[in-house]
C-alpha positions as CSV (number, residue, x, y, z in Angstrom):
1,M,21.5,26.1,9.2
2,I,21.4,22.6,8.3
3,S,17.3,21.2,7.6
4,D,15.7,18.7,10.7
5,F,15.1,16.3,7.6
6,T,19.0,16.3,6.8
7,T,19.6,15.9,10.2
8,R,17.7,13.2,10.9
9,L,18.2,11.3,7.8
10,S,22.6,11.7,8.3
11,R,21.5,10.5,12.3
12,F,19.4,7.3,10.9
13,V,22.1,6.3,8.4
14,G,24.6,6.4,10.9
15,A,22.6,5.0,14.2
16,P,23.1,1.2,14.3
17,H,20.3,-0.9,13.4
18,L,20.0,-4.5,15.0
19,L,17.4,-6.2,12.3
20,G,14.3,-8.7,13.6
21,D,14.1,-11.7,11.7
22,A,12.1,-10.3,8.9
23,D,13.8,-7.9,8.0
24,A,17.1,-10.0,8.2
25,E,15.5,-12.6,6.1
26,Q,14.3,-10.3,3.3
27,A,17.5,-8.7,3.2
28,A,19.1,-12.1,2.4
29,L,16.5,-12.7,-0.5
30,C,17.4,-9.0,-1.6
31,V,21.1,-10.0,-2.1
32,E,20.5,-13.3,-3.2
33,D,18.2,-12.0,-6.0
34,T,20.6,-9.5,-7.1
35,V,23.4,-11.4,-7.5
36,A,21.1,-14.1,-9.3
37,V,20.2,-11.3,-11.7
38,I,24.2,-10.4,-12.3
39,Y,24.8,-13.7,-13.2
40,G,22.0,-14.1,-15.5
41,G,23.2,-10.8,-17.2
42,W,26.2,-10.9,-17.1
43,H,27.0,-12.2,-20.8
44,E,25.0,-9.3,-22.5
45,P,26.8,-7.7,-25.1
46,M,26.8,-4.2,-23.2
47,V,28.5,-6.3,-20.1
48,R,31.3,-7.7,-22.4
49,R,31.6,-4.6,-24.4
50,L,32.3,-2.7,-20.9
51,A,34.1,-5.2,-19.5
52,A,36.3,-5.3,-22.7
53,L,36.7,-0.9,-22.0
54,D,37.9,-1.2,-18.8
55,K,40.5,-3.7,-18.1
56,G,41.6,-4.9,-14.3
57,G,37.7,-5.0,-14.0
58,P,35.7,-8.3,-12.4
59,T,36.4,-11.1,-14.5
60,V,33.0,-13.6,-12.8
61,P,29.4,-12.6,-11.8
62,A,29.4,-10.5,-8.5
63,G,33.3,-10.4,-8.1
64,A,35.9,-8.2,-7.1
65,A,37.9,-6.2,-10.0
66,E,41.3,-7.4,-10.8
67,G,43.8,-5.0,-8.6
68,G,41.1,-4.1,-6.1
69,D,39.1,-1.4,-7.5
70,P,36.2,-1.6,-6.1
71,E,34.6,0.8,-7.8
72,Q,34.5,-0.8,-11.1
73,A,33.4,-4.1,-9.5
74,A,30.3,-1.9,-8.4
75,F,29.1,-0.1,-11.6
76,L,29.9,-3.6,-13.7
77,N,28.2,-5.9,-11.3
78,A,25.0,-3.3,-11.2
79,V,25.7,-3.0,-15.1
80,A,25.2,-6.8,-15.2
81,G,22.6,-6.7,-12.5
82,H,20.0,-4.5,-14.4
83,A,21.0,-5.7,-18.2
84,L,17.9,-8.2,-17.8
85,D,15.8,-5.7,-15.9
86,F,15.0,-8.3,-13.5
87,D,16.1,-7.0,-10.6
88,D,13.5,-6.0,-7.9
89,V,11.9,-2.8,-7.4
90,H,9.9,-0.8,-5.4
91,T,6.5,1.0,-6.3
92,I,6.4,4.0,-4.1
93,S,9.7,5.7,-5.3
94,V,9.4,3.8,-8.5
95,T,12.7,2.4,-8.2
96,H,15.4,-0.7,-8.3
97,P,16.3,-0.4,-5.1
98,S,19.1,-3.2,-4.5
99,V,20.6,-3.0,-8.0
100,A,22.0,0.6,-7.0
101,I,23.1,-0.4,-3.2
102,V,24.3,-4.6,-2.8
103,P,27.1,-4.3,-5.6
104,A,28.5,-1.4,-4.1
105,L,27.9,-2.7,-0.4
106,L,29.6,-6.3,-1.8
107,A,32.6,-4.2,-3.4
108,I,33.5,-2.7,0.0
109,A,33.5,-5.9,1.3
110,D,35.4,-7.2,-1.3
111,V,38.2,-4.9,-0.1
112,R,37.5,-4.5,3.3
113,P,36.5,-8.3,4.7
114,D,35.7,-6.2,8.3
115,T,32.7,-4.6,6.5
116,A,30.4,-8.2,5.3
117,S,29.1,-8.1,8.8
118,R,27.6,-5.0,8.3
119,I,25.9,-5.4,4.6
120,A,22.3,-6.7,5.9
121,P,21.8,-3.4,8.1
122,A,23.6,-1.6,5.7
123,L,21.3,-2.8,3.0
124,A,17.9,-1.8,5.1
125,V,19.9,1.5,5.8
126,G,19.9,2.6,1.8
127,T,16.8,0.7,1.3
128,A,15.0,3.2,4.0
129,V,16.5,6.1,2.3
130,N,15.8,4.9,-1.2
131,V,12.0,4.8,0.0
132,A,12.2,8.2,2.1
133,L,13.3,10.2,-0.8
134,G,10.5,8.7,-3.2
135,Q,8.1,9.2,-0.7
136,I,9.2,12.9,-0.9
137,L,9.6,13.5,-4.5
138,G,7.0,11.2,-5.6
139,F,5.6,10.3,-8.8
140,G,5.9,13.6,-10.6
141,H,9.9,12.9,-10.2
142,Y,9.7,9.9,-12.6
143,D,6.7,11.7,-14.8
144,T,8.9,14.6,-15.5
145,G,10.9,11.5,-17.5
146,W,14.0,11.0,-14.9
147,H,15.3,7.6,-14.1
148,A,14.6,7.2,-10.4
149,T,17.0,4.1,-9.9
150,S,19.7,6.5,-11.0
151,T,18.8,9.7,-9.5
152,I,17.5,8.1,-6.0
153,G,19.6,5.3,-6.4
154,A,22.4,7.4,-6.3
155,L,22.2,9.0,-3.0
156,A,20.6,5.3,-1.4
157,S,23.7,3.6,-2.4
158,A,25.8,6.6,-0.9
159,A,23.6,6.5,2.4
160,A,24.4,2.1,2.3
161,V,27.6,2.7,1.8
162,A,28.3,5.3,5.0
163,H,26.9,3.0,7.0
164,Q,28.8,0.4,5.7
165,L,31.6,2.3,6.7
166,G,30.4,3.7,9.8
167,L,31.1,7.2,9.0
168,D,29.7,9.9,11.3
169,D,27.5,12.5,10.8
170,D,29.6,14.7,9.1
171,A,30.8,12.5,6.9
172,I,27.2,11.2,5.5
173,R,26.1,14.5,4.5
174,N,28.9,15.1,2.6
175,A,28.4,11.6,1.1
176,L,24.9,12.7,0.7
177,S,25.8,15.7,-1.6
178,L,28.6,14.2,-3.6
179,A,26.2,11.4,-4.7
180,A,23.6,14.3,-5.6
181,S,26.2,16.3,-7.8
182,L,26.7,13.1,-9.8
183,A,23.1,11.8,-9.9
184,G,21.0,11.6,-13.3
185,G,19.3,9.0,-15.9
186,L,17.0,9.5,-18.2
187,Q,13.9,7.5,-19.2
188,I,14.4,8.0,-22.8
189,N,16.9,5.6,-22.4
190,F,14.9,2.9,-22.0
191,G,14.8,0.3,-24.2
192,T,18.6,1.0,-24.9
193,M,22.0,-0.3,-23.2
194,A,21.5,3.2,-21.5
195,K,19.6,2.4,-19.0
196,P,21.9,-0.5,-17.5
197,I,24.6,1.6,-17.4
198,Q,22.1,4.3,-15.3
199,A,21.7,1.8,-12.8
200,G,25.6,1.0,-12.7
201,N,26.5,4.6,-11.9
202,A,24.2,5.1,-9.2
203,A,25.8,1.9,-7.8
204,L,28.9,3.4,-8.5
205,V,28.4,7.1,-7.4
206,G,27.1,6.0,-4.3
207,L,30.5,4.1,-3.6
208,R,32.2,7.2,-4.9
209,A,30.7,9.5,-2.7
210,A,30.9,7.4,0.5
211,R,34.6,6.8,-0.3
212,M,35.5,10.7,-0.6
213,A,33.2,11.7,1.9
214,E,35.4,8.9,4.6
215,A,38.8,10.9,2.6
216,D,37.0,14.6,4.1
217,I,36.1,15.5,0.9
218,T,33.1,17.7,1.2
219,G,30.1,18.8,-0.4
220,A,26.7,21.0,0.8
221,P,26.7,20.8,4.2
222,D,22.8,20.1,3.4
223,I,21.9,19.5,0.1
224,F,18.1,18.9,0.8
225,A,18.0,23.1,1.3
226,A,16.6,25.4,-0.7
227,R,17.6,25.4,-4.2
228,G,18.9,21.7,-3.6
229,F,18.1,18.4,-4.6
230,F,14.5,18.4,-3.7
231,D,13.9,22.0,-5.4
232,L,15.9,20.2,-8.5
233,Y,14.6,17.2,-8.8
234,A,10.8,17.8,-8.1
235,G,8.1,17.4,-10.6
236,P,6.1,20.3,-12.3
237,D,3.5,20.3,-9.3
238,G,6.3,20.2,-6.2
239,L,6.8,17.6,-3.8
240,A,4.4,14.6,-2.9
241,A,5.2,15.2,0.6
242,D,6.7,17.7,3.2
243,P,10.1,16.2,4.2
244,A,9.5,17.1,7.7
245,E,6.2,14.7,7.8
246,V,9.0,12.1,6.6
247,E,10.5,9.3,8.7
248,P,13.1,7.1,7.3
249,R,12.5,3.4,8.4
250,I,13.4,0.1,8.2
251,D,11.2,-1.8,7.0
252,L,12.6,-4.6,3.3
253,G,9.3,-6.1,3.2
254,T,7.9,-3.3,1.0
255,V,10.3,-4.3,-2.0
256,S,9.1,-6.2,-4.6
257,R,10.4,-9.3,-6.5
258,K,10.4,-9.2,-10.4
259,L,9.0,-12.5,-11.5
260,Y,9.0,-11.5,-15.2
261,P,12.4,-10.2,-17.2
262,C,10.8,-7.2,-18.3
263,C,9.5,-3.6,-16.9
264,Y,7.7,-4.0,-13.8
265,L,4.5,-2.2,-15.0
266,T,3.9,-4.7,-17.4
267,H,3.9,-7.6,-14.9
268,R,0.1,-7.1,-14.2
269,M,-0.4,-7.0,-17.7
270,I,1.0,-10.4,-18.1
271,A,-0.8,-11.6,-15.1
272,A,-4.0,-10.9,-16.5
273,G,-3.2,-12.7,-20.0
274,R,-1.7,-15.7,-18.5
275,H,-5.1,-15.9,-16.4
276,L,-7.1,-15.9,-20.3
277,Y,-4.4,-18.2,-21.4
278,A,-5.5,-20.6,-18.5
279,E,-9.4,-20.2,-19.2
280,R,-9.2,-20.3,-22.5
281,G,-6.1,-22.8,-22.9
282,G,-3.9,-22.9,-26.5
283,D,-6.8,-20.9,-28.5
284,A,-6.8,-17.9,-26.3
285,V,-7.3,-15.0,-29.4
286,P,-9.4,-16.7,-32.4
287,E,-9.3,-14.6,-35.2
288,G,-11.0,-11.6,-35.8
289,S,-11.0,-11.0,-32.3
290,V,-10.0,-7.9,-30.2
291,I,-8.2,-7.1,-27.1
292,E,-9.0,-4.3,-25.3
293,M,-6.7,-3.6,-22.1
294,T,-7.1,-0.7,-19.7
295,V,-4.8,0.5,-17.0
296,P,-4.0,3.3,-15.0
297,K,-2.3,6.0,-16.6
298,S,1.2,5.9,-15.1
299,V,1.3,2.7,-15.8
300,M,1.8,4.0,-19.6
301,V,4.8,5.9,-18.9
302,P,7.8,4.0,-19.8
303,L,5.9,1.5,-21.7
304,H,6.6,4.0,-24.6
305,V,8.1,0.7,-27.1
306,T,5.1,0.0,-29.9
307,D,7.1,-1.8,-32.1
308,P,10.3,-3.4,-30.6
309,K,13.0,-4.4,-32.6
310,D,14.9,-6.5,-30.1
311,G,14.3,-7.8,-26.6
312,T,15.5,-4.6,-24.8
313,Q,13.1,-2.9,-26.7
314,A,10.2,-5.7,-25.6
315,K,11.0,-5.5,-22.6
316,F,9.0,-2.1,-22.4
317,C,6.6,-2.5,-25.0
318,A,2.6,-3.5,-23.3
319,A,1.2,-5.4,-26.3
320,Y,4.8,-7.3,-27.1
321,T,4.4,-9.0,-23.3
322,L,0.7,-8.9,-23.2
323,A,0.6,-10.6,-26.2
324,V,3.3,-13.3,-25.2
325,A,1.2,-14.6,-22.2
326,L,-1.9,-15.1,-24.2
327,H,0.3,-16.9,-27.3
328,Q,1.6,-19.6,-24.8
329,G,0.6,-18.6,-20.8
330,Q,4.4,-17.9,-19.8
331,V,7.0,-15.1,-19.9
332,G,10.3,-15.8,-19.4
333,L,14.0,-15.2,-20.5
334,A,13.9,-16.6,-23.7
335,D,11.1,-14.4,-25.0
336,F,13.5,-11.4,-24.6
337,E,16.5,-13.1,-27.0
338,G,17.4,-13.5,-30.0
339,N,15.0,-13.2,-33.3
340,N,11.5,-14.1,-30.4
341,P,10.3,-10.1,-30.3
342,H,9.6,-10.5,-34.6
343,R,7.5,-14.1,-34.4
344,P,4.2,-14.0,-36.5
345,A,2.3,-15.5,-34.1
346,V,3.1,-13.1,-31.3
347,R,2.6,-10.4,-33.5
348,R,-0.9,-11.5,-34.8
349,L,-1.9,-10.6,-31.1
350,M,0.2,-7.4,-31.0
351,D,-1.9,-6.1,-33.8
352,M,-5.3,-6.9,-32.2
353,V,-4.4,-4.7,-28.7
354,S,-5.9,-1.8,-28.4
355,I,-4.7,0.3,-25.2
356,R,-6.9,2.6,-23.1
357,T,-5.9,4.7,-20.2
358,I,-7.8,5.7,-17.5
359,P,-7.1,8.4,-14.5
360,D,-4.9,6.9,-11.6
361,A,-7.1,6.1,-8.4
362,G,-5.6,7.1,-4.7
363,Q,-3.0,8.8,-4.4
364,V,-2.0,10.0,-7.9
365,R,1.6,11.8,-7.1
366,V,2.6,8.2,-5.2
367,G,4.1,5.4,-6.7
368,V,3.1,3.7,-9.4
369,D,0.5,1.2,-7.4
370,H,-2.9,2.1,-8.4
371,G,-6.0,0.6,-9.9
372,A,-6.1,-2.1,-11.7
373,V,-5.1,-3.9,-15.4
374,H,-8.4,-5.3,-17.0
375,V,-8.2,-7.2,-20.0
376,R,-11.5,-8.2,-22.3
377,L,-11.4,-10.6,-25.4
378,R,-13.7,-9.5,-27.6
379,K,-15.5,-11.0,-31.3
380,G,-17.7,-8.2,-32.5
381,N,-20.3,-7.3,-29.7
382,V,-19.1,-11.0,-27.7
383,T,-16.8,-10.8,-24.7
384,L,-15.3,-13.8,-24.8
385,A,-13.5,-13.1,-21.5
386,E,-11.8,-10.8,-19.6
387,T,-10.2,-10.1,-16.0
388,S,-8.9,-7.8,-14.4
389,V,-5.3,-7.3,-12.0
390,A,-4.8,-4.9,-9.0
391,A,-1.9,-6.8,-7.2
392,H,1.8,-6.7,-8.9
393,P,2.8,-9.9,-8.9
394,G,6.1,-10.3,-6.3
395,S,4.6,-7.0,-4.8
396,P,4.0,-7.4,-0.8
397,S,0.6,-7.6,-1.9
398,D,0.6,-10.2,-3.8
399,P,4.2,-11.8,-2.8
400,A,6.7,-14.4,-4.5
401,T,6.3,-17.9,-3.2
402,P,10.0,-19.5,-1.8
403,A,9.3,-21.6,-4.9
404,A,9.0,-18.7,-7.0
405,I,12.1,-17.2,-5.8
406,R,13.8,-20.9,-5.9
407,D,13.3,-21.2,-9.4
408,K,14.1,-17.7,-10.4
409,I,17.3,-17.5,-9.5
410,A,17.8,-21.4,-10.7
411,D,16.8,-19.2,-14.3
412,C,19.5,-17.0,-14.0
413,L,22.3,-19.2,-13.3
414,G,21.0,-21.2,-15.7
415,K,21.4,-18.7,-18.6
416,Y,24.8,-18.0,-17.8
417,R,25.4,-22.0,-18.2
418,R,23.5,-21.4,-21.8
419,D,25.7,-18.4,-22.3
420,G,29.3,-20.3,-21.6
421,G,29.7,-20.2,-17.6
422,V,29.5,-22.6,-15.0
423,P,27.5,-21.5,-12.3
424,P,27.1,-22.8,-8.3
425,A,24.2,-25.5,-7.6
426,T,21.4,-23.1,-7.2
427,K,20.9,-24.8,-3.3
428,A,25.1,-24.1,-2.6
429,F,25.1,-20.8,-4.3
430,R,21.9,-19.7,-1.5
431,Q,24.1,-21.3,1.2
432,D,27.3,-19.4,0.4
433,L,26.1,-16.2,-0.1
434,R,24.2,-16.3,3.4
435,T,27.2,-17.6,4.9
436,R,29.8,-15.7,3.4
437,L,27.9,-12.5,3.8
438,H,26.5,-13.0,7.3
439,L,23.5,-13.7,6.2
440,P,20.1,-15.8,7.8
441,P,20.6,-19.1,6.8
442,L,18.9,-21.1,4.3
443,R,15.8,-23.2,5.6
444,E,15.0,-26.2,3.7
445,S,11.4,-25.1,4.1
446,M,12.0,-22.1,2.5
447,A,12.0,-23.4,-0.7
448,P,9.7,-25.9,-0.8
449,S,9.1,-28.3,-4.1
450,G,5.5,-27.9,-6.0
451,Q,3.6,-25.4,-7.8
452,S,5.1,-21.6,-8.5
453,A,4.0,-18.4,-9.8
454,Y,7.0,-17.9,-11.7
455,V,8.0,-20.2,-14.8
456,R,11.1,-21.0,-16.0
457,Q,12.2,-21.4,-19.9
458,D,13.4,-24.3,-20.1
459,K,11.1,-25.5,-22.8
460,P,11.2,-25.0,-26.3
461,E,10.3,-21.5,-27.3
462,H,7.1,-21.9,-29.1
463,S,5.9,-24.8,-26.5
464,T,2.0,-23.6,-25.8
465,S,1.6,-25.4,-22.6
466,A,0.9,-23.2,-19.7
467,A,3.6,-23.8,-16.9
468,D,0.5,-22.5,-14.3
469,P,-2.4,-24.1,-15.4
470,S,-4.6,-22.3,-12.8
471,P,-5.7,-18.7,-12.7
472,P,-3.5,-16.2,-10.5
473,E,-5.3,-16.4,-6.7
474,R,-5.3,-12.7,-6.6
475,T,-7.2,-11.5,-10.2
476,I,-10.5,-9.9,-10.0
């Protein structure tokens, strides 16, 4: 007998969904953001090495594989999209939803152009499945050591492609079962090339599972039954929510945009550091000071790097990201390139950082959006400055401005140019994507000039001028 949750989930995936204006625009932003970071990560060493291994893959960012193999295209584009750790996130499921979904949808649309008009609703459906599974598994799944983007994301990708292909209920259940049988990914790989590859596998697995299901290849009729996906992937304390009480629903407004190219759990630290830099200027931390940071316990789960050897490791180092923000008032792509993680001035600040964790506030078994990050600068018994940041930058509680989104896209395209590519202009890039993929047209009012929370790295790497001299509005 098929469980009620599986029945409701498969019906949800197979049903037609007409997106409202808000969700349609959010879908467009998810696609733009994902494709932009694919451009930014296209020339990263891991991407180029993978491309050399598999001849016939895509030769341009977000492109199709030569010879029309959509699985090669989905895989390589998703790896590039996660290579900079700059793609969007979801704090409840603790995943990067779009990077596992968008490359798979684009790959199908390349070989079957008639499905391009279904990309927006398919993305919304896949994200809804991603969120529902994250609600049920809770933070315990992530806390155990799973890379949720490549476990939950594989099923979400399969659901999205199944919707794009118009599969029936039986085929959808088979797609989910086939995806679950190939889902995996370990947090111990964070800070290595394997992490983006795990995200690439999620896109590949989801796409392959849906294509196999379309070809009448079967799996267990109910992958969420006893001894199935939930039982095996739950944390030691069991499920965070009863599947019978979780209803998948369309709401792309819960996705967070990343404004800094590093682990999202460092972003409140960066916001705090930028605030203190803006308050104190270039002399934020005098000699002999102590930088005391207090964070919710769950924040430090993936931030296991304490002495980063390169930029990839630095993305998962709490002390490094905070020190960079305190040192120069900004954190951008260049801070994770070359020898920048070894700058003496930044290392001096890292040595001053002490980190204390406190129990998570609120629903401790759900997500990572708990409490606040508090940073205090102290010299002896004197507090020089302190601040707390509760909202993650770019999250629904502190949404990215249109200018910040525009500037981030421009910076990713700029990195592609610096690496030797010839990218389109930012506005043309956005307009073309929206037209080609049947997304809402770009409105001029969406990309105003003016101050942006996102800082482009156009200045010399050792610049100490703040791009945003005012404190973040939502610091407390």
